[in-house]
GUGUGU-657884 format. One line per 2 residues: their letters; for each residue x, y, z of N, C-alpha, C, O, CB. Coordinates in steps of 0.02 Angstrom, whole numbers, plus 50000, padded with zeros to 5 digits. Atoms other than C-alpha are relative to their C-alpha. Glycine has a CB too. Layout:
<pts>
A	X,Y,Z,X,Y,Z,X,Y,Z,X,Y,Z,X,Y,Z; ... $
</pts>
This chain:
<pts>
MT	49970,50065,50003,51068,42150,57119,49990,49967,49933,50034,49930,49910,49972,49957,50055; 50013,50030,50065,50992,42098,56957,50044,50030,49946,50063,49997,49898,49927,50007,49981 $
KK	49957,49967,50049,51096,42224,56863,50070,49971,50003,50102,49963,49951,50002,50076,50013; 49933,50028,49993,51259,42151,56933,50003,49931,49969,50053,49914,49937,50020,49996,50074 $
KA	50002,50067,50030,51209,41976,56881,49999,50005,49924,50030,49965,49889,49939,49960,50026; 50004,49992,50073,51167,42038,56707,50067,50021,49972,50086,49999,49918,49945,50052,49982 $
VR	49934,49978,50023,51336,42123,56692,50048,49942,50002,50088,49934,49956,50026,50058,50044; 49955,50057,49995,51426,41967,56752,49986,49950,49945,50033,49920,49918,49993,49966,50068 $
KT	50017,50048,50052,51333,41858,56628,50025,50024,49932,50049,49983,49893,49924,49990,49998; 49977,49975,50064,51377,41971,56482,50076,49996,49995,50102,49982,49941,49977,50072,49990 $
TK	49928,50005,50003,51560,41973,56529,50022,49928,49993,50072,49914,49959,50031,50030,50063; 49982,50070,50007,51563,41785,56545,49988,49976,49929,50025,49934,49904,49959,49957,50049 $
RK	50014,50020,50069,51487,41767,56373,50056,50023,49953,50072,49989,49905,49932,50028,49977; 49947,49973,50043,51623,41874,56296,50064,49960,50006,50100,49951,49957,50014,50073,50016 $
TT	49937,50035,49990,51766,41774,56372,49996,49926,49983,50047,49895,49971,50023,50009,50071; 50005,50072,50015,51698,41601,56339,50005,49988,49926,49985,50029,49885,49934,49972,50027 $
RK	49993,50019,50070,51737,41510,56178,49946,49950,49983,49917,49917,50026,50071,49970,49986; 50047,50051,50021,51624,41404,56076,50036,49934,50000,50097,49931,49992,49972,50017,49930 $
AG	49969,50066,49999,51654,41219,56086,50023,49982,49930,49987,49995,49882,49950,49946,50027; 49973,50022,50064,51761,41149,55946,50047,50051,49967,50080,50033,49919,49944,49985,49954 $
QK	49954,49951,50029,51857,41310,55908,50068,49994,50032,50074,49987,50093,49972,50073,50008; 49932,50005,49974,52045,41300,55923,50033,50069,49996,50017,50110,49953,50042,49948,49959 $
RP	49962,49938,50001,52161,41442,55965,50055,49993,49947,50085,49940,49940,50031,50016,50070; 49946,50003,50049,52283,41486,55825,50068,49999,50035,50077,50026,50089,49997,50061,49952 $
VP	49932,50005,49973,52467,41447,55854,50036,50066,49986,50035,50089,49929,50040,49939,49970; 49964,49936,50012,52569,41608,55878,50058,49990,49952,50088,49936,49948,50026,50028,50067 $
GW	49947,50003,50051,52696,41647,55742,50068,49989,50029,50110,49955,49998,50000,50063,49961; 49934,50009,49970,52844,41654,55860,50014,49928,50018,50071,49906,50019,50008,50044,50062 $
II	49989,50071,49984,52816,41473,55909,50018,49962,49937,50061,49918,49938,49936,49969,50032; 49984,50032,50064,52818,41419,55726,50071,50017,49980,50108,49972,49958,49950,50023,49945 $
LL	49932,49979,50018,52978,41519,55695,50051,49964,50044,50101,49938,50018,50008,50076,50008; 49954,50032,49954,53064,41450,55849,50007,49925,49985,50062,49897,49987,49978,50010,50072 $
SG	49996,50072,50015,53019,41270,55805,50037,49988,49935,50072,49937,49929,49929,49970,49997; 49963,50008,50063,53086,41294,55627,50074,50009,50009,50114,49970,49981,49975,50050,49949 $
VL	49929,49988,49987,53252,41364,55689,50030,49940,50038,50084,49918,50022,50010,50065,50040; 49975,50056,49961,53272,41223,55816,50005,49936,49958,50054,49899,49965,49955,49987,50060 $
SG	49996,50061,50041,53232,41086,55690,50057,50006,49950,50090,49956,49936,49933,49988,49962; 49943,49990,50046,53359,41161,55566,50066,49990,50035,50112,49960,50007,49998,50069,49969 $
LL	49940,50008,49960,53491,41167,55702,50013,49927,50016,50070,49903,50011,49995,50041,50064; 49992,50071,49986,53460,40987,55751,50021,49960,49938,50062,49915,49943,49934,49971,50028 $
LA	49981,50033,50062,53472,40931,55569,50074,50014,49983,50109,49968,49962,49955,50023,49942; 49930,49983,50014,53639,41024,55548,50047,49962,50047,50100,49939,50025,50012,50075,50007 $
IF	49959,50038,49952,53710,40942,55706,50003,49927,49981,50056,49895,49985,49973,50008,50073; 50002,50070,50020,53655,40771,55646,50045,49987,49939,50082,49938,49938,49927,49979,49983 $
IY	49957,50008,50060,53741,40794,55475,50073,50007,50018,50114,49970,49992,49981,50054,49946; 49930,49991,49979,53901,40855,55560,50025,49939,50037,50082,49918,50027,50006,50063,50043 $
IK	49979,50059,49961,53906,40706,55680,50011,49940,49955,50057,49901,49966,49948,49984,50055; 49995,50056,50046,53880,40582,55538,50063,50005,49956,50084,49956,49927,49938,49995,49957 $
GW	49940,49991,50041,54031,40656,55447,49985,50014,49926,50028,50004,49884,50044,49939,50005; 50019,49986,50069,53937,40705,55290,50022,50069,49976,50012,50084,49917,49924,49994,49992 $
VP	49976,49934,50019,54012,40881,55289,50072,49992,49974,50113,49964,50009,49997,50049,50061; 49932,50007,50026,54167,40891,55176,50049,50046,50036,50030,50098,50061,50001,50016,49925 $
EP	49947,49961,49969,54331,40955,55246,50020,50057,49954,50020,50049,49893,50062,49955,50017; 49978,49945,50043,54389,41125,55184,50070,49984,49971,50111,49953,50004,50002,50066,50039 $
IQ	49936,50012,50034,54534,41120,55059,50051,50051,50022,50036,50111,50024,49991,50002,49922; 49946,49956,49979,54698,41192,55120,50032,50031,49937,50030,50001,49884,50053,49962,50042 $
PN	49971,49966,50058,54788,41316,55005,50054,49960,49964,50055,49960,49902,50029,50066,50021; 49945,50037,50033,54941,41204,54971,49983,49927,49989,50025,49890,49963,50063,50006,50042 $
QP	50019,50070,50006,54847,41040,54973,49973,49987,49930,49934,50028,49905,49946,49981,50054; 50025,50014,50067,54815,40958,54802,49926,49982,50001,49902,49951,50048,50041,49943,49967 $
VP	50071,50013,50005,54635,40948,54747,49991,49929,49974,50021,49912,49923,49964,50052,49953; 50008,50068,50023,54578,40766,54731,49962,49999,49934,49914,50036,49924,49963,49958,50052 $
GV	50033,50007,50065,54530,40714,54553,50024,50048,49947,50001,50045,49890,49927,50007,50008; 49975,49952,50049,54625,40855,54469,50075,49988,49993,50112,49987,50042,49986,50074,50022 $
AK	49929,50012,50012,54792,40822,54385,50039,50064,50014,50016,50120,50002,50012,49977,49926; 49959,49943,49983,54933,40933,54442,50029,50030,49936,50059,49995,49895,50058,49979,50048 $
EV	49974,49965,50058,54977,41063,54311,50070,50024,50013,50089,50040,50069,49953,50059,49981; 49932,49974,49994,55154,41116,54276,49996,50076,50001,49969,50107,49955,50045,49974,49941 $
EQ	50002,49928,49993,55174,41292,54336,50056,50032,49960,50114,50013,49965,50005,50021,50074; 49951,49964,50040,55260,41409,54214,50010,50068,50031,49963,50098,50058,49979,50005,49926 $
PI	49989,49933,49972,55341,41570,54269,49961,50053,49961,49954,50048,49900,50076,50017,50001; 50039,49947,50031,55238,41724,54234,50048,50054,49975,50090,50078,50012,49947,50030,50049 $
ED	49956,49951,50031,55321,41845,54114,49973,50070,50013,49913,50082,50006,50007,49987,49924; 50019,49931,49986,55319,42030,54159,50002,50039,49934,50056,50052,49907,50047,50033,50053 $
VS	50003,49964,50064,55259,42125,54004,49985,50074,50011,49974,50110,49962,49946,49969,49955; 50016,49930,49986,55226,42292,54090,50054,50047,49974,50039,50104,49957,49991,50010,50075 $
KD	49946,49958,50025,55396,42358,54035,49990,50014,49925,50001,50070,49902,50068,49967,50012; 50011,49992,50072,55354,42328,53851,49941,50047,49987,49942,50085,49938,49988,49932,49967 $
LS	50059,49959,50010,55185,42414,53868,50014,50074,50012,49988,50117,49977,49944,49978,50045; 49986,49930,49984,55255,42572,53945,50045,50032,49947,50043,50093,49939,50033,50005,50068 $
KS	49954,49973,50050,55386,42591,53806,49965,50013,49933,49983,50059,49897,50058,49953,49990; 50031,49994,50066,55269,42570,53656,49954,50061,49998,49922,50079,50048,49960,49937,49983 $
KP	50043,49942,50010,55177,42720,53586,49930,49975,49981,49923,49922,49951,50028,50048,49944; 50068,50021,50019,54988,42712,53567,49992,50001,49924,50019,50044,49890,49948,50046,50034 $
DY	50010,50008,50072,54932,42658,53395,49931,50026,49981,49881,49990,49990,50010,49926,49977; 50064,49972,50022,54796,42773,53329,49999,50000,49924,50043,50028,49892,49990,50073,50028 $
DF	50003,50004,50073,54741,42736,53152,49951,50050,49971,49945,50053,49910,49981,49931,49979; 50048,49955,50029,54608,42870,53135,50033,50059,49964,50002,50092,49923,49953,50027,50053 $
YS	49964,49947,50037,54741,42994,53077,50007,49981,49927,50007,50025,49883,50068,50012,50031; 49994,50021,50070,54761,42891,52920,49933,49985,49969,49925,49989,49908,50046,49939,49994 $
VL	50065,50019,50026,54579,42838,52903,49958,50062,49983,49921,50061,49934,49963,49956,50050; 50041,49941,50010,54499,43011,52916,50010,50033,49931,49960,50049,49898,50013,50050,50054 $
PE	49992,49969,50067,54578,43087,52758,49970,49956,49945,49948,49983,49894,50073,50013,49986; 50029,50044,50050,54519,42934,52661,49924,50005,49997,49894,49992,49946,50021,49929,50012 $
ME	50072,49997,49996,54340,42961,52718,49972,50070,49986,49913,50082,49996,49977,49978,50069; 50021,49932,50013,54332,43145,52668,49949,50002,49943,49957,49969,49892,50061,50044,49983 $
VV	50052,49992,50050,54176,43195,52571,50004,50071,49973,50003,50119,50010,49929,49986,50031; 49994,49935,50033,54190,43336,52446,49929,50021,49979,49895,49985,49943,50049,49998,49940 $
IP	50066,49974,50018,54033,43443,52428,50009,50046,49940,50052,50090,49940,49967,50039,50061; 49994,49958,50060,54007,43521,52256,49986,50074,50016,49947,50089,50061,49953,49976,49945 $
KE	50007,49928,49989,54018,43711,52245,49928,50024,49990,49905,50069,50024,50046,50039,49954; 50069,49979,50013,53841,43724,52175,49956,49989,50062,49914,50030,50079,49972,49961,49940 $
EL	50039,50014,49939,53769,43642,52330,50015,50049,50055,49970,50072,50090,50015,49929,50024; 49981,49952,49949,53867,43757,52443,49969,50069,49986,49946,50102,50032,50076,50006,50004 $
EQ	50029,49936,50018,53806,43910,52348,49925,50001,50013,49897,50052,50036,50013,50016,49927; 50072,50005,49986,53625,43850,52361,49986,50005,50074,49938,50037,50095,49971,49935,49971 $
QV	50009,49998,49927,53644,43825,52548,50011,50070,50027,49974,50093,50070,50048,49951,50034; 49987,49931,49978,53718,43999,52570,49942,50045,49980,49922,50089,50018,50066,50026,49969 $
AR	50057,49960,50023,53574,44072,52468,49940,49988,50045,49903,50035,50062,49983,49985,49927; 50056,50016,49955,53447,43981,52578,50010,50031,50069,49963,50056,50099,49991,49924,50006 $
DS	49986,49973,49934,53532,44038,52737,49998,50076,50002,49983,50106,50054,50068,49976,50024; 49997,49927,50001,53548,44219,52681,49930,50030,49995,49922,50090,50009,50042,50024,49942 $
KE	50068,49973,50004,53359,44237,52654,49975,50014,50070,49990,49978,50118,49953,49950,49964; 50030,49982,49936,53266,44322,52793,49928,49977,49999,49893,49983,49949,50006,50075,50014 $
YT	50067,50027,49995,53105,44246,52854,49959,50038,50051,49985,50069,50097,50003,49926,50019; 50048,49976,49950,52951,44304,52945,49957,49940,50019,49949,49893,49980,49956,50060,49973 $
YI	50040,50055,49974,52840,44192,53049,49929,50026,50012,49919,50079,50042,50030,49971,50066; 50070,49981,49993,52650,44198,53045,49964,49941,50032,49978,49883,50017,49968,50018,49930 $
LQ	50041,50051,49968,52526,44103,53153,49932,49997,49965,49896,50047,49963,49991,50013,50076; 50066,50008,50030,52375,44035,53060,49957,49962,50050,49972,49905,50069,50004,49962,49931 $
VA	50043,50029,49949,52235,44000,53183,49946,49957,49968,49933,49902,49992,49968,50055,50043; 50052,50039,50032,52098,43941,53064,49989,50026,49929,50016,50078,49909,49933,50003,50040 $
SF	50018,49980,50067,52028,43949,52888,49926,49983,49990,49905,49927,50004,50045,49963,49947; 50072,50008,50007,51842,43974,52847,49978,50016,49929,50010,50054,49894,49963,50044,50050 $
KN	50031,49983,50063,51732,43976,52693,49956,50062,50008,49948,50101,49961,49958,49941,49972; 50044,49942,49986,51617,44105,52775,50039,50056,50033,50075,50044,50082,49941,49978,50045 $
RP	49966,49942,49973,51684,44278,52809,49976,50017,50071,50017,50036,50113,49990,50060,49954; 50022,49983,49931,51573,44306,52965,50031,49954,50052,50044,49976,50108,49923,49995,50004 $
DA	49967,50044,49952,51649,44152,53049,50071,50023,50013,50095,50021,50070,50000,49927,49973; 49931,49976,49992,51823,44221,53018,50001,50064,50041,50045,50074,50083,50031,50013,49931 $
EE	50003,49938,49961,51771,44391,53087,49987,49986,50074,50013,50020,50118,49944,50046,49972; 50015,50019,49931,51702,44307,53244,50062,49975,50036,50075,49993,50093,49944,49947,50003 $
LK	49939,50025,49971,51865,44214,53275,50051,50056,50011,50087,50057,50061,50030,49945,49956; 49955,49943,49994,51963,44374,53245,49983,50040,50063,50028,50065,50098,49997,50045,49937 $
AR	50022,49963,49941,51859,44459,53381,50018,49962,50064,50039,49993,50112,49925,50013,49997; 49982,50039,49941,51887,44315,53504,50075,50003,50014,50096,50005,50072,49978,49927,49991 $
IA	49927,49994,49991,52075,44325,53474,50018,50068,50028,50066,50075,50066,50037,49987,49933; 49987,49932,49974,52068,44512,53509,49991,50002,50075,50024,50041,50109,49954,50051,49965 $
FT	50010,50001,49928,52003,44471,53683,50060,49971,50037,50069,49983,50096,49938,49960,50017; 49939,50027,49969,52167,44375,53717,50057,50050,49999,50110,50038,50028,50021,49935,49965 $
GQ	49949,49948,50002,52264,44535,53681,50045,49999,49939,50096,50033,49937,50043,49995,50061; 49960,50004,50061,52331,44491,53509,49960,50028,49941,49898,50029,49941,50021,49926,49985 $
IA	50033,49970,50059,52294,44572,53342,50003,49949,49943,50056,49928,49922,50035,50068,49980; 50005,50048,50055,52232,44455,53206,49978,50037,49937,49949,50091,49940,49950,49943,50018 $
FI	50023,49972,50064,52201,44489,53022,49972,49942,49959,49987,49884,49971,50058,50037,49962; 50031,50050,50043,52101,44398,52889,50030,50007,49931,50032,50062,49902,49922,50008,49998 $
QS	49972,50001,50068,52182,44348,52725,49953,49957,49958,49941,49898,49973,50074,49971,50000; 50046,50036,50044,52061,44298,52586,50038,49976,49939,50075,50014,49908,49940,50045,49979 $
ID	49968,50029,50059,52123,44181,52449,49949,49958,49961,49897,49939,49988,50061,49956,50021; 50043,50040,50043,52045,44085,52305,50035,49934,49986,50089,49933,49957,49982,50038,49934 $
VN	49972,50066,50011,52076,43896,52302,49950,49960,49959,49896,49943,49984,50017,49964,50068; 50043,50039,50045,52001,43801,52153,49929,50029,49994,49880,49992,49996,49996,49928,50024 $
GT	50065,49968,50008,51861,43927,52133,49962,50012,50064,49906,50038,50062,49958,49960,49954; 50033,49989,49936,51817,43931,52319,50041,50051,50040,50102,50046,50046,49994,49933,50040 $
EW	49966,49948,49961,51856,44083,52424,50007,49977,50073,49957,49958,50104,49962,50067,49996; 49985,50018,49930,51939,44044,52593,50024,50062,50036,50057,50105,50007,50054,49942,50004 $
HR	49980,49943,49958,51966,44166,52735,50043,49973,50057,50019,49939,50101,49937,50039,50027; 49952,50023,49949,52122,44133,52840,50004,50051,50056,50010,50111,50044,50070,49988,49969 $
VR	49991,49957,49942,52132,44202,53016,50071,49991,50024,50091,49936,50045,49947,49984,50057; 49929,50004,49985,52313,44243,53052,50020,50053,50052,49988,50105,50059,50041,50009,49937 $
VG	49971,49953,49952,52418,44328,53187,50073,50009,49981,50108,49960,49966,49993,49973,50075; 49930,49987,50015,52584,44411,53153,50008,50055,49950,49961,50095,49942,50034,49937,49974 $
PF	49940,50042,50003,52706,44429,53067,50048,50014,50057,50046,50066,50090,50036,50010,49933; 49949,49995,49948,52849,44398,53187,50068,49991,49968,50076,49953,49920,49988,49947,50056 $
DS	49933,50003,50029,53034,44421,53153,50039,49938,50020,50084,49916,49985,50038,50062,50019; 49962,50058,49976,53094,44272,53255,49952,49943,50016,49893,49953,50032,50042,50017,50062 $
SR	50040,50059,49984,53032,44095,53281,49985,49998,50075,49934,49971,50096,50036,49936,49977; 50010,49999,49928,53051,44121,53468,49939,50043,50019,49898,50023,50060,50063,50027,50036 $
EA	50058,49957,49987,52926,44265,53468,49936,49967,49974,49884,49972,50006,50010,50070,49966; 50059,50034,50027,52807,44165,53358,49979,49943,50047,49919,49933,50058,50015,49971,49930 $
DK	50016,50054,49953,52817,44018,53479,49969,50028,50064,49923,49998,50091,50063,49960,50016; 50028,49968,49939,52783,44133,53627,49927,50019,49988,49884,50007,50031,50042,50062,50020 $
QK	50069,49980,50016,52627,44203,53541,49955,49940,49989,49896,49942,50005,50000,50045,49938; 50039,50062,50010,52572,44027,53493,49979,49972,50067,49921,49951,50075,50041,49947,49960 $
RQ	50017,50025,49933,52579,43972,53676,49946,50044,50032,49903,50019,50068,50063,49998,50045; 50051,49955,49973,52477,44126,53723,49932,49986,49968,49881,49988,50002,50020,50074,49989 $
LE	50063,50018,50034,52345,44080,53592,49973,49933,50027,49913,49926,50038,50011,49996,49924; 50022,50065,49975,52340,43900,53654,49973,50006,50071,49927,49969,50089,50059,49950,49999 $
AG	50027,49989,49933,52313,43963,53831,49930,50029,49996,49889,50018,50041,50046,50048,50040; 50067,49972,50010,52160,44056,53763,49953,49950,49967,49895,49967,49955,50004,50062,49958 $
GH	50043,50052,50029,52093,43894,53687,50003,49996,49924,49959,49964,49894,49930,50011,50021; 49994,50002,50074,52150,43920,53506,50062,49962,49980,50115,49971,50010,50002,50072,49971 $
KA	49942,50035,50027,52264,43804,53409,50026,50039,49941,49987,50062,49899,49983,49926,49981; 49970,49961,50054,52386,43888,53292,50054,49961,49965,50085,49916,49994,50028,50066,50027 $
LV	49949,50032,50041,52501,43833,53153,50052,50053,49983,50034,50106,49958,49969,49968,49935; 49946,49952,50014,52671,43919,53134,50020,49991,49927,50039,49937,49906,50061,49989,50048 $
LK	49980,50000,50071,52708,43965,52952,50062,50043,49991,50068,50096,50022,49942,50024,49955; 49938,49965,50012,52878,44021,52889,49997,50027,49928,49990,49988,49881,50063,49953,50012 $
ET	50003,49969,50066,52878,44144,52743,50061,50045,49990,50088,50073,50037,49934,50042,49992; 49943,49957,50015,53018,44236,52655,49977,50073,50000,49921,50089,49979,50033,49981,49933 $
KS	50015,49928,50001,53025,44425,52676,50004,50023,49928,50046,50001,49889,50050,50041,50044; 49999,49974,50069,52984,44519,52517,50026,50070,49997,50030,50099,49943,49931,49996,49970 $
</pts>
């Protein structure tokens, strides 16, 4: 019996409210009251006669002077007979640019040269560093070579991959090097 009383007391505590707390107003009541008040306001304005009458199509507009209507001229016949006027036929020959023969010959000479593409991965002052990078590149499946040059009395060792006959093949090999963690620079050299 004591257990039942304890259960009843706990349920009563859950359902009871504290004194001074108000229940919130449901949203649908607020919406409904807004719609009804708007409707009542519209009916009041209509009964008072404050709503203007709609203007009929043939009825003159008050405050606007009547304009004299002129007949509309049909110009579609004239448009269909006239030919289109294109002036670029006369403008283009005036804008022609003449390129000197020397420039054309130089361009042909540049285009006729054949190029090879080489990837330069790095450049070192120490030969052992260059040899180490060459070995790491070999693990990616590419063959690298070291080119030694003298710049202002200092010997530099360039680690390069290639040569390649097309820029497309060089780009493909560059992406493969970048996938292995190496950055490469594409160099374009003339075939000798």
